[in-house]
PLY file of the C-alpha trace (Angstrom):
ply
format ascii 1.0
element vertex 653
property float x
property float y
property float z
element edge 652
property int vertex1
property int vertex2
end_header
0.00 0.00 0.00
2.72 2.33 1.01
4.95 1.30 -1.84
2.30 2.10 -4.40
1.19 5.41 -3.00
4.64 6.90 -2.57
5.64 7.12 -6.19
2.21 8.34 -7.18
2.33 11.19 -4.73
5.77 12.07 -5.90
4.63 12.28 -9.51
1.64 14.47 -8.65
3.87 16.85 -6.74
6.12 17.10 -9.74
3.30 17.71 -12.18
1.72 20.54 -10.21
4.93 22.52 -10.49
4.14 23.28 -14.16
4.17 27.06 -14.32
2.40 27.52 -17.65
-0.56 26.11 -19.53
-0.10 23.33 -22.04
0.27 24.29 -25.67
-3.23 23.14 -26.68
-4.99 25.08 -23.88
-2.87 28.12 -24.63
-3.90 28.09 -28.30
-7.58 27.46 -27.46
-7.54 30.13 -24.73
-9.04 27.70 -22.21
-8.19 27.15 -18.55
-5.51 24.48 -18.07
-5.37 22.27 -14.96
-1.56 22.07 -15.43
-1.54 18.35 -14.70
0.24 15.80 -16.88
-1.88 15.26 -18.93
-4.25 18.14 -18.21
-7.97 17.63 -17.77
-8.91 19.28 -21.09
-6.52 17.15 -23.14
-7.77 13.99 -21.40
-11.37 14.86 -22.28
-10.42 15.58 -25.90
-8.25 12.47 -26.11
-5.24 14.30 -27.47
-1.59 14.42 -26.50
-0.83 17.00 -23.80
2.43 18.87 -24.34
3.76 21.50 -21.97
6.33 24.17 -22.97
9.83 23.80 -21.56
10.48 25.38 -18.15
11.81 28.91 -17.85
10.64 32.29 -19.19
8.98 32.52 -22.57
11.34 33.89 -25.22
10.98 37.59 -25.96
9.33 38.57 -29.19
11.50 40.21 -31.79
11.27 43.98 -31.83
8.96 45.13 -34.52
10.41 46.89 -37.50
7.95 49.72 -36.76
9.99 50.86 -33.77
13.15 51.09 -35.87
11.20 52.98 -38.52
9.88 55.48 -35.98
13.34 55.99 -34.51
14.67 56.66 -38.00
11.89 59.18 -38.69
12.44 60.96 -35.39
16.16 61.25 -36.14
15.36 62.61 -39.60
12.99 65.18 -38.14
15.51 66.20 -35.50
18.05 66.77 -38.25
15.59 68.95 -40.17
14.85 70.94 -37.03
18.56 71.61 -36.60
18.80 72.68 -40.24
15.88 75.07 -39.80
17.41 76.49 -36.63
20.70 77.06 -38.46
18.84 78.69 -41.33
16.91 80.97 -38.99
20.07 82.02 -37.15
21.93 82.62 -40.40
22.27 86.34 -41.28
21.28 85.57 -44.87
18.05 83.89 -43.87
16.10 87.07 -43.26
17.10 88.67 -46.52
16.73 85.58 -48.63
13.63 84.05 -47.10
10.82 83.36 -49.46
7.81 85.48 -48.56
5.38 82.81 -49.54
7.11 80.19 -47.40
7.14 82.60 -44.50
3.45 83.24 -44.82
2.72 79.53 -44.49
4.66 79.29 -41.23
3.76 82.52 -39.52
0.59 84.29 -38.46
1.60 87.91 -37.67
0.58 89.37 -34.35
-2.40 91.57 -35.29
-4.41 88.57 -36.51
-5.58 87.31 -33.12
-5.97 88.76 -29.69
-4.06 85.95 -28.00
-1.14 85.96 -30.40
-0.01 89.25 -28.87
1.01 87.43 -25.69
2.59 84.39 -27.34
6.03 83.32 -26.19
7.04 82.38 -29.73
5.92 85.09 -32.16
7.35 83.24 -35.14
5.14 80.20 -34.57
1.90 80.07 -36.51
-1.24 79.65 -34.44
-2.55 77.38 -37.17
0.60 75.25 -37.19
0.56 75.01 -33.40
-3.02 73.83 -33.26
-2.57 71.42 -36.17
-0.24 69.47 -33.92
-2.79 69.42 -31.11
-5.71 68.38 -33.29
-4.07 65.85 -35.58
-4.01 65.96 -39.33
-5.15 63.92 -42.27
-2.34 64.21 -44.76
-3.33 63.50 -48.35
-0.81 63.16 -51.16
-2.11 61.85 -54.43
-3.93 58.58 -53.85
-2.48 57.98 -50.41
-3.54 59.43 -47.07
-2.36 59.13 -43.49
-3.73 60.36 -40.20
-1.11 61.73 -37.80
-1.83 62.79 -34.24
1.63 62.38 -32.66
2.64 65.85 -31.51
6.11 65.87 -33.08
5.08 64.31 -36.38
2.00 66.48 -36.67
3.99 69.64 -36.03
6.71 69.00 -38.56
4.71 66.82 -40.98
6.29 64.10 -43.01
8.34 66.31 -45.28
8.80 69.97 -44.51
10.16 70.74 -47.94
7.05 69.40 -49.69
4.35 70.41 -47.24
2.50 72.52 -49.80
1.70 69.39 -51.77
-0.46 68.03 -48.96
-4.07 68.88 -48.22
-5.10 68.98 -44.59
-8.75 68.13 -44.81
-9.73 68.73 -41.22
-13.44 68.56 -41.94
-13.02 64.81 -42.47
-11.78 64.16 -38.96
-13.03 64.87 -35.46
-11.25 67.76 -33.77
-9.51 66.91 -30.52
-9.34 70.40 -29.04
-11.72 71.62 -26.39
-11.54 75.21 -27.60
-10.68 77.24 -30.70
-10.31 80.38 -28.62
-6.80 81.10 -29.90
-8.09 81.29 -33.46
-10.71 83.97 -32.85
-9.88 87.50 -34.02
-9.81 90.61 -31.88
-13.09 92.55 -31.61
-11.74 95.18 -34.00
-10.78 92.63 -36.66
-14.04 90.75 -36.13
-15.90 93.98 -36.88
-13.83 94.49 -40.06
-14.52 90.94 -41.21
-18.25 91.31 -40.66
-18.21 94.56 -42.62
-16.46 92.81 -45.51
-18.95 89.95 -45.39
-21.94 92.29 -45.38
-20.57 94.33 -48.29
-18.87 91.70 -50.47
-20.58 88.39 -49.76
-24.14 88.80 -48.46
-25.51 90.67 -51.53
-24.52 87.69 -53.72
-24.91 84.75 -51.31
-27.86 85.10 -48.97
-27.82 81.75 -47.20
-27.89 83.32 -43.74
-30.28 85.72 -42.04
-28.09 88.80 -41.64
-29.69 90.27 -38.47
-29.33 86.93 -36.67
-25.75 86.34 -37.80
-24.77 89.94 -37.06
-25.75 89.46 -33.41
-23.94 86.13 -33.29
-20.70 87.64 -34.65
-20.90 90.53 -32.16
-21.27 88.13 -29.25
-18.42 85.99 -30.56
-16.18 89.06 -30.76
-16.75 90.00 -27.13
-16.85 86.52 -25.61
-16.06 83.56 -27.85
-16.34 81.14 -24.94
-20.12 81.36 -24.98
-20.36 79.87 -28.48
-21.52 76.30 -28.90
-19.78 74.19 -31.55
-22.49 74.76 -34.19
-22.49 78.53 -33.82
-18.70 78.64 -33.82
-18.59 76.79 -37.15
-20.99 79.35 -38.61
-18.96 82.31 -37.32
-15.69 80.98 -38.72
-17.35 80.23 -42.07
-18.43 83.88 -42.19
-14.88 85.02 -41.35
-13.42 82.76 -44.06
-15.90 84.03 -46.65
-15.08 87.62 -45.72
-11.33 87.10 -46.14
-11.82 85.34 -49.48
-13.78 88.33 -50.77
-11.18 90.94 -49.78
-8.55 92.42 -52.06
-4.89 92.07 -50.95
-4.53 95.77 -50.13
-7.80 95.79 -48.20
-6.74 92.72 -46.25
-3.40 94.25 -45.30
-5.02 97.54 -44.27
-7.87 96.14 -42.19
-6.43 92.89 -40.83
-2.75 93.79 -40.60
-1.60 90.69 -42.51
-1.24 89.64 -46.13
-4.26 88.02 -47.74
-2.72 84.56 -48.14
-1.83 84.36 -44.46
-5.35 85.41 -43.46
-6.87 82.84 -45.82
-4.76 80.06 -44.34
-5.65 81.10 -40.80
-9.41 81.36 -41.24
-9.68 78.37 -43.51
-7.93 76.26 -40.89
-10.22 77.69 -38.22
-13.36 77.01 -40.28
-12.29 73.43 -41.00
-11.53 72.76 -37.35
-14.81 74.34 -36.26
-16.72 72.11 -38.70
-14.85 69.12 -37.30
-15.73 70.03 -33.72
-19.36 70.46 -34.75
-19.27 66.86 -36.09
-20.07 68.03 -39.60
-20.16 64.50 -41.03
-23.07 63.67 -38.73
-24.79 67.06 -39.02
-28.19 67.17 -37.41
-28.34 70.96 -37.18
-29.18 73.45 -39.91
-26.47 75.91 -38.83
-23.68 73.33 -39.33
-24.87 72.64 -42.87
-25.16 76.38 -43.52
-21.54 76.76 -42.44
-20.43 73.86 -44.65
-22.19 75.20 -47.76
-20.86 78.72 -47.25
-17.38 77.25 -46.75
-17.56 75.25 -50.01
-18.89 78.15 -52.07
-15.94 80.35 -51.17
-13.37 77.52 -50.98
-13.99 76.97 -54.68
-12.10 80.21 -55.26
-8.84 78.79 -53.88
-9.25 75.03 -53.84
-9.25 72.03 -56.10
-12.56 72.14 -58.00
-12.79 68.38 -57.78
-12.58 68.52 -53.98
-15.46 71.01 -53.79
-17.48 68.93 -56.27
-16.97 65.76 -54.21
-17.81 67.54 -50.95
-20.96 68.95 -52.55
-22.16 65.38 -53.04
-21.65 64.79 -49.32
-23.48 67.99 -48.43
-26.36 66.92 -50.66
-26.69 63.65 -48.73
-26.56 65.49 -45.42
-29.25 67.86 -46.70
-31.45 64.91 -47.55
-30.85 63.58 -44.06
-32.23 66.84 -42.68
-35.17 66.69 -45.08
-34.23 69.86 -46.95
-35.51 68.32 -50.19
-38.99 68.55 -48.68
-40.63 71.93 -48.32
-40.91 73.12 -44.74
-44.57 74.05 -45.03
-45.41 70.47 -46.01
-43.51 69.30 -42.94
-45.43 71.67 -40.66
-42.43 73.84 -39.79
-42.57 77.50 -38.79
-42.28 80.24 -41.43
-38.78 81.38 -40.48
-37.28 77.88 -40.39
-39.06 77.06 -43.65
-37.51 80.07 -45.34
-34.00 79.32 -44.05
-34.31 75.71 -45.24
-35.42 76.85 -48.69
-32.49 79.20 -49.03
-30.01 76.54 -48.00
-31.48 73.89 -50.31
-31.39 76.11 -53.37
-27.80 77.19 -52.77
-26.88 73.50 -52.55
-28.75 73.04 -55.84
-26.77 75.86 -57.49
-23.47 74.62 -56.07
-24.17 71.13 -57.41
-25.00 72.51 -60.84
-21.90 74.71 -61.08
-19.36 72.24 -59.73
-20.76 69.47 -61.92
-20.34 71.62 -65.01
-16.71 72.36 -64.11
-16.14 68.61 -63.85
-18.04 67.98 -67.12
-20.53 65.81 -65.23
-24.30 65.79 -64.96
-25.73 67.31 -61.75
-26.91 64.85 -59.11
-29.93 66.92 -58.04
-32.68 66.74 -60.63
-36.35 67.64 -60.81
-38.65 65.10 -59.24
-36.38 64.34 -56.30
-37.45 67.39 -54.29
-40.49 69.57 -53.68
-38.80 72.47 -51.90
-40.21 75.75 -53.16
-38.15 78.78 -54.15
-37.32 81.22 -51.34
-39.67 84.18 -50.99
-38.83 87.46 -52.71
-38.21 89.37 -49.47
-35.51 91.30 -47.64
-33.86 89.96 -44.50
-35.53 92.65 -42.40
-38.91 91.22 -43.45
-38.11 87.95 -41.66
-38.32 87.28 -37.94
-37.41 84.07 -36.08
-40.44 84.63 -33.82
-42.95 84.84 -36.70
-45.92 82.47 -36.65
-47.66 83.49 -39.88
-46.45 83.15 -43.46
-44.26 86.01 -44.70
-45.61 88.19 -47.49
-43.57 88.51 -50.68
-42.56 91.90 -52.01
-43.05 93.13 -55.53
-39.87 94.55 -57.01
-36.17 94.00 -56.45
-35.22 92.60 -53.04
-32.11 91.12 -51.45
-33.33 87.69 -52.58
-34.10 88.58 -56.22
-30.64 87.77 -57.57
-30.74 84.26 -56.07
-34.27 83.71 -57.39
-33.22 84.67 -60.92
-30.33 82.21 -60.83
-32.60 79.42 -59.59
-35.36 80.13 -62.10
-32.99 80.20 -65.08
-31.25 77.02 -63.97
-34.45 75.04 -63.47
-36.12 76.28 -66.65
-33.00 75.70 -68.74
-32.76 72.10 -67.58
-36.41 71.57 -68.50
-35.78 72.99 -71.96
-32.86 70.67 -72.65
-34.79 67.68 -71.36
-38.00 68.50 -73.22
-36.63 69.56 -76.61
-33.69 67.18 -77.12
-34.99 64.23 -79.18
-33.50 60.82 -78.51
-32.53 60.30 -82.17
-30.60 63.56 -82.40
-31.51 67.18 -83.19
-33.81 68.08 -86.06
-35.04 71.32 -87.57
-38.20 71.04 -85.48
-36.25 70.47 -82.26
-34.13 73.53 -82.97
-37.26 75.62 -83.47
-38.82 74.20 -80.30
-35.70 75.02 -78.32
-35.57 78.56 -79.68
-39.22 79.08 -78.77
-38.73 77.69 -75.25
-35.66 79.86 -74.65
-37.53 82.93 -75.85
-40.37 82.16 -73.44
-37.86 81.82 -70.60
-36.26 85.15 -71.49
-39.66 86.84 -71.64
-40.63 85.47 -68.23
-37.41 86.66 -66.59
-37.71 90.07 -68.26
-41.30 90.61 -67.13
-41.08 89.08 -63.66
-37.61 90.16 -62.52
-35.55 92.44 -64.75
-38.19 95.12 -65.21
-37.74 96.04 -61.54
-33.96 96.53 -61.76
-32.69 100.07 -61.26
-29.48 100.02 -63.30
-28.04 102.96 -61.38
-27.81 100.72 -58.30
-24.65 98.56 -58.59
-26.08 95.31 -57.23
-29.13 95.61 -59.46
-26.94 96.34 -62.49
-24.92 93.23 -61.60
-28.08 91.14 -61.27
-29.42 92.37 -64.62
-26.11 91.88 -66.42
-25.50 88.40 -65.03
-29.08 87.49 -65.91
-28.63 88.60 -69.52
-25.32 86.74 -69.73
-26.97 83.62 -68.29
-29.85 83.85 -70.78
-27.44 84.32 -73.67
-25.26 81.48 -72.46
-28.29 79.19 -72.16
-29.26 80.05 -75.73
-25.68 79.49 -76.91
-25.15 76.14 -75.16
-28.58 74.80 -76.11
-28.00 75.52 -79.79
-24.47 74.14 -79.75
-25.91 71.00 -78.18
-28.53 70.67 -80.89
-26.08 71.31 -83.69
-23.65 68.69 -82.44
-25.06 65.96 -84.67
-24.14 64.73 -88.14
-27.86 64.39 -88.90
-28.33 68.16 -88.81
-28.17 69.84 -92.21
-25.41 72.37 -92.79
-27.88 75.05 -93.88
-29.47 75.05 -90.42
-26.01 75.34 -88.88
-25.25 78.29 -91.19
-28.50 80.00 -90.19
-27.48 80.03 -86.55
-23.73 80.33 -86.87
-23.41 84.10 -87.12
-25.75 84.74 -84.22
-23.89 82.15 -82.14
-20.58 83.85 -82.88
-21.90 87.30 -81.96
-23.50 85.93 -78.81
-20.35 84.15 -77.67
-18.24 87.29 -78.16
-20.59 89.44 -76.11
-20.86 86.84 -73.35
-17.07 87.07 -72.95
-17.03 90.87 -73.19
-19.66 91.43 -70.52
-18.14 88.77 -68.30
-14.87 90.69 -68.46
-16.73 93.93 -67.73
-18.25 92.41 -64.59
-14.81 91.45 -63.30
-13.11 94.76 -64.07
-15.76 97.46 -63.53
-14.79 99.71 -60.61
-18.31 99.94 -59.17
-18.57 96.17 -58.88
-14.92 95.27 -58.13
-15.72 94.16 -54.57
-17.85 91.36 -56.03
-15.33 90.25 -58.63
-14.14 87.41 -56.35
-17.36 85.56 -57.23
-17.50 86.48 -60.92
-14.01 85.05 -61.41
-15.19 81.64 -60.22
-17.52 81.11 -63.18
-15.62 80.73 -66.43
-17.68 80.91 -69.62
-15.91 78.02 -71.30
-18.64 77.23 -73.83
-18.46 80.74 -75.27
-14.67 80.76 -75.06
-14.30 77.43 -76.89
-16.78 78.36 -79.60
-15.15 81.75 -80.25
-11.73 80.13 -80.64
-13.09 77.39 -82.91
-14.57 80.08 -85.18
-11.40 82.20 -85.20
-9.38 79.16 -86.23
-11.34 78.73 -89.49
-12.46 82.26 -90.37
-10.39 84.60 -92.54
-9.01 87.75 -90.84
-11.69 90.39 -90.35
-12.89 93.01 -87.91
-15.07 90.36 -86.28
-12.20 87.92 -85.72
-9.98 90.76 -84.44
-12.64 91.65 -81.90
-13.20 88.02 -80.95
-9.48 87.29 -80.52
-8.94 90.41 -78.41
-11.50 89.43 -75.78
-10.64 85.70 -75.88
-6.94 86.40 -75.38
-7.72 88.86 -72.58
-9.90 86.31 -70.78
-7.28 83.57 -71.08
-4.55 85.86 -69.74
-6.75 86.64 -66.74
-7.30 82.94 -66.11
-3.55 82.36 -66.25
-2.94 85.28 -63.90
-5.33 83.79 -61.37
-3.52 80.47 -61.79
-4.79 77.37 -63.58
-7.62 76.01 -61.43
-6.70 72.73 -59.77
-8.82 69.84 -60.94
-10.51 71.81 -63.77
-10.80 69.19 -66.50
-11.40 71.83 -69.19
-8.04 73.56 -68.77
-5.90 71.29 -70.96
-8.17 71.10 -74.04
-8.77 74.85 -73.93
-5.03 75.51 -73.58
-4.32 73.37 -76.64
-6.95 75.22 -78.63
-5.64 78.67 -77.75
-2.11 77.59 -78.70
-3.43 76.63 -82.11
-5.27 79.92 -82.58
-2.30 81.93 -81.27
-0.09 80.42 -83.97
-2.68 81.24 -86.65
-3.02 84.84 -85.43
0.77 85.26 -85.39
0.91 84.28 -89.06
-1.89 86.73 -89.86
-0.13 89.56 -88.00
3.04 88.85 -89.97
1.07 89.05 -93.20
-0.57 92.30 -92.07
-4.10 90.88 -92.39
-4.93 90.85 -88.66
-5.03 93.73 -86.18
-5.07 94.08 -82.41
-8.16 95.81 -81.05
-8.97 97.38 -77.71
-11.90 95.95 -75.81
-14.56 98.66 -75.98
-17.67 98.90 -73.86
-20.63 101.27 -73.96
-19.95 104.70 -72.48
-23.20 104.39 -70.54
-22.29 102.38 -67.44
-25.91 101.25 -67.06
-25.87 99.43 -70.39
-26.54 95.71 -70.27
-26.57 93.23 -73.13
-29.81 92.57 -74.97
-31.60 89.26 -75.06
-29.72 87.48 -77.82
-32.26 84.70 -78.19
-34.62 87.04 -80.05
-32.05 88.13 -82.63
-32.56 87.49 -86.29
-29.89 85.66 -88.24
-27.28 88.17 -89.39
-23.66 88.49 -90.34
-21.30 90.44 -88.14
-20.18 93.76 -89.59
-20.96 92.41 -93.04
-17.92 90.10 -93.03
-18.36 87.24 -95.49
-17.90 83.73 -94.18
-16.80 80.80 -96.29
-19.59 78.18 -96.10
-16.95 75.47 -96.45
-15.72 76.33 -92.96
-19.06 75.41 -91.38
-18.27 71.77 -90.80
-14.69 72.41 -89.73
-15.61 74.92 -87.03
-18.32 72.65 -85.74
-15.91 69.70 -85.62
-13.29 71.70 -83.70
-15.83 72.59 -81.03
-17.11 69.02 -80.88
-13.55 67.71 -80.52
-13.08 69.85 -77.42
-16.20 68.39 -75.87
-15.15 64.87 -76.80
-11.85 65.48 -74.99
-13.89 65.93 -71.84
-15.67 62.61 -72.25
-19.07 64.31 -71.99
-22.00 64.89 -74.31
-22.65 68.26 -75.86
-25.85 68.65 -73.93
-24.25 68.31 -70.51
-23.45 71.60 -68.88
0 1
1 2
2 3
3 4
4 5
5 6
6 7
7 8
8 9
9 10
10 11
11 12
12 13
13 14
14 15
15 16
16 17
17 18
18 19
19 20
20 21
21 22
22 23
23 24
24 25
25 26
26 27
27 28
28 29
29 30
30 31
31 32
32 33
33 34
34 35
35 36
36 37
37 38
38 39
39 40
40 41
41 42
42 43
43 44
44 45
45 46
46 47
47 48
48 49
49 50
50 51
51 52
52 53
53 54
54 55
55 56
56 57
57 58
58 59
59 60
60 61
61 62
62 63
63 64
64 65
65 66
66 67
67 68
68 69
69 70
70 71
71 72
72 73
73 74
74 75
75 76
76 77
77 78
78 79
79 80
80 81
81 82
82 83
83 84
84 85
85 86
86 87
87 88
88 89
89 90
90 91
91 92
92 93
93 94
94 95
95 96
96 97
97 98
98 99
99 100
100 101
101 102
102 103
103 104
104 105
105 106
106 107
107 108
108 109
109 110
110 111
111 112
112 113
113 114
114 115
115 116
116 117
117 118
118 119
119 120
120 121
121 122
122 123
123 124
124 125
125 126
126 127
127 128
128 129
129 130
130 131
131 132
132 133
133 134
134 135
135 136
136 137
137 138
138 139
139 140
140 141
141 142
142 143
143 144
144 145
145 146
146 147
147 148
148 149
149 150
150 151
151 152
152 153
153 154
154 155
155 156
156 157
157 158
158 159
159 160
160 161
161 162
162 163
163 164
164 165
165 166
166 167
167 168
168 169
169 170
170 171
171 172
172 173
173 174
174 175
175 176
176 177
177 178
178 179
179 180
180 181
181 182
182 183
183 184
184 185
185 186
186 187
187 188
188 189
189 190
190 191
191 192
192 193
193 194
194 195
195 196
196 197
197 198
198 199
199 200
200 201
201 202
202 203
203 204
204 205
205 206
206 207
207 208
208 209
209 210
210 211
211 212
212 213
213 214
214 215
215 216
216 217
217 218
218 219
219 220
220 221
221 222
222 223
223 224
224 225
225 226
226 227
227 228
228 229
229 230
230 231
231 232
232 233
233 234
234 235
235 236
236 237
237 238
238 239
239 240
240 241
241 242
242 243
243 244
244 245
245 246
246 247
247 248
248 249
249 250
250 251
251 252
252 253
253 254
254 255
255 256
256 257
257 258
258 259
259 260
260 261
261 262
262 263
263 264
264 265
265 266
266 267
267 268
268 269
269 270
270 271
271 272
272 273
273 274
274 275
275 276
276 277
277 278
278 279
279 280
280 281
281 282
282 283
283 284
284 285
285 286
286 287
287 288
288 289
289 290
290 291
291 292
292 293
293 294
294 295
295 296
296 297
297 298
298 299
299 300
300 301
301 302
302 303
303 304
304 305
305 306
306 307
307 308
308 309
309 310
310 311
311 312
312 313
313 314
314 315
315 316
316 317
317 318
318 319
319 320
320 321
321 322
322 323
323 324
324 325
325 326
326 327
327 328
328 329
329 330
330 331
331 332
332 333
333 334
334 335
335 336
336 337
337 338
338 339
339 340
340 341
341 342
342 343
343 344
344 345
345 346
346 347
347 348
348 349
349 350
350 351
351 352
352 353
353 354
354 355
355 356
356 357
357 358
358 359
359 360
360 361
361 362
362 363
363 364
364 365
365 366
366 367
367 368
368 369
369 370
370 371
371 372
372 373
373 374
374 375
375 376
376 377
377 378
378 379
379 380
380 381
381 382
382 383
383 384
384 385
385 386
386 387
387 388
388 389
389 390
390 391
391 392
392 393
393 394
394 395
395 396
396 397
397 398
398 399
399 400
400 401
401 402
402 403
403 404
404 405
405 406
406 407
407 408
408 409
409 410
410 411
411 412
412 413
413 414
414 415
415 416
416 417
417 418
418 419
419 420
420 421
421 422
422 423
423 424
424 425
425 426
426 427
427 428
428 429
429 430
430 431
431 432
432 433
433 434
434 435
435 436
436 437
437 438
438 439
439 440
440 441
441 442
442 443
443 444
444 445
445 446
446 447
447 448
448 449
449 450
450 451
451 452
452 453
453 454
454 455
455 456
456 457
457 458
458 459
459 460
460 461
461 462
462 463
463 464
464 465
465 466
466 467
467 468
468 469
469 470
470 471
471 472
472 473
473 474
474 475
475 476
476 477
477 478
478 479
479 480
480 481
481 482
482 483
483 484
484 485
485 486
486 487
487 488
488 489
489 490
490 491
491 492
492 493
493 494
494 495
495 496
496 497
497 498
498 499
499 500
500 501
501 502
502 503
503 504
504 505
505 506
506 507
507 508
508 509
509 510
510 511
511 512
512 513
513 514
514 515
515 516
516 517
517 518
518 519
519 520
520 521
521 522
522 523
523 524
524 525
525 526
526 527
527 528
528 529
529 530
530 531
531 532
532 533
533 534
534 535
535 536
536 537
537 538
538 539
539 540
540 541
541 542
542 543
543 544
544 545
545 546
546 547
547 548
548 549
549 550
550 551
551 552
552 553
553 554
554 555
555 556
556 557
557 558
558 559
559 560
560 561
561 562
562 563
563 564
564 565
565 566
566 567
567 568
568 569
569 570
570 571
571 572
572 573
573 574
574 575
575 576
576 577
577 578
578 579
579 580
580 581
581 582
582 583
583 584
584 585
585 586
586 587
587 588
588 589
589 590
590 591
591 592
592 593
593 594
594 595
595 596
596 597
597 598
598 599
599 600
600 601
601 602
602 603
603 604
604 605
605 606
606 607
607 608
608 609
609 610
610 611
611 612
612 613
613 614
614 615
615 616
616 617
617 618
618 619
619 620
620 621
621 622
622 623
623 624
624 625
625 626
626 627
627 628
628 629
629 630
630 631
631 632
632 633
633 634
634 635
635 636
636 637
637 638
638 639
639 640
640 641
641 642
642 643
643 644
644 645
645 646
646 647
647 648
648 649
649 650
650 651
651 652
């Protein structure tokens, strides 16, 4: 008895000294009895194997740690190089102004920057490190929230190639207080917004926003995240509308620095307001205002893509349904209508610049047009429906744009036959466009006082839009081989005259002294249809007074586009550049032969003049210049080739 129990007890004592679980229990993440064999292995009927005694071997250090160490060393080296450069006596004299503006926010910009310990450190750069950044370069992106890496970024020398799309991430900061301007600068920004932006973009109710901006200027801490996003969107819009000299005089910094500062602030404010999950109208108002003005300095494709997101968010808030049908109050209904229709216009314009069809189309919404009223006619406390005014109001310009856009789309949809354009479809289109022009003339333009700058602008833009609609619709109809050349010839001269005047009055809008403070918006909308058609005609017509006039304005417009910088992501830029190179070479040969002449762009002496309604013109030749009928097909083909380069049909605009 004793002899049998002794060895057994000895074995059990040995087995219980196993410090770790058996291999099978360890892999299955089950409790091991640590006996030999263990209970689990006995039940499963499998071999029980324990690891050897002693500590488990250490895992190999991940390559990531070595990579991070290497990156930190590289960044430390770049910091030393920057320190040496800053301390070098040549650095101040030879520093690039543009580079400096991206690193530094001068003192007058914010109230809190005046007490900063490091005046050469940008407030925006400092907060980027605190919030984290999404760094996008080409097709790749990376989120960085490590303080050192976020501050210096991956490559200091190429930082301008990255986009920091803060509205796609959630902000980590508890406060944007350091980004708010001083009360004096806040007042200047609101003045710029009220003068330069609000007359053209009336998304917001000015009396309400005015009070909000005043409160933000005196005590920014009281702002909730939604209101703060709206205030910074207003500031960003104001800066984008200001001329460089005006920005320097009123804000104390150069325009580019101010744009960087307030854009960063607006993006971070939208992030903190959880823009991607917007449940509040004010957040969406801020986002739409931000995108409208960001188009002026950003990649068009980015704004176009973000507009699609805004559209989905708007649907989530039910903006595609009219507020009255939803039982909402009159003030909220009106604000929702305004916001919806500015999203509609933004979708239409950005889609055209990308040579794509708009995503918002009739039948997917029932939101009515905003009322023709002034902001002072509206009250948040109102309980009864607001009464429309007769005549020109602050909302008239927006209404005209909406009415032309909607009616023009109906015309293209209703008069474009599936088998291609015919003589009857051309006549139907002409009749429909004439009806649209008559409606706008009788309902809107007759109330415009052309001695008032904003009303002159509204009337001129309306006439340009009507002429452009007529031009594009006819070019769309004529873009078929089934259309007889005689019908093309009937319209060709009027099309040429129309296209020239569209360009001339567009240039006048941008350069006229009385309307210069609104030119920031006019410059965003490039009349590429008219531009392409004018160049296609110049390339096949013999030298004449008409071609001299056409080339003068086309060349002037292209130079202005180049001066502003080729728009990022604008798919039309390359085909138009190739076309103007071709025409430039032809004009150079004609100048050498003495058959072509340079003309000055001349406008009517009467500053209240606006273009007539071209759609009602009779077919005519320009200045009696004969045109070779053999050039009909060639000019049409050149224009069609440009459109084919875009991968889009002639009717899409």
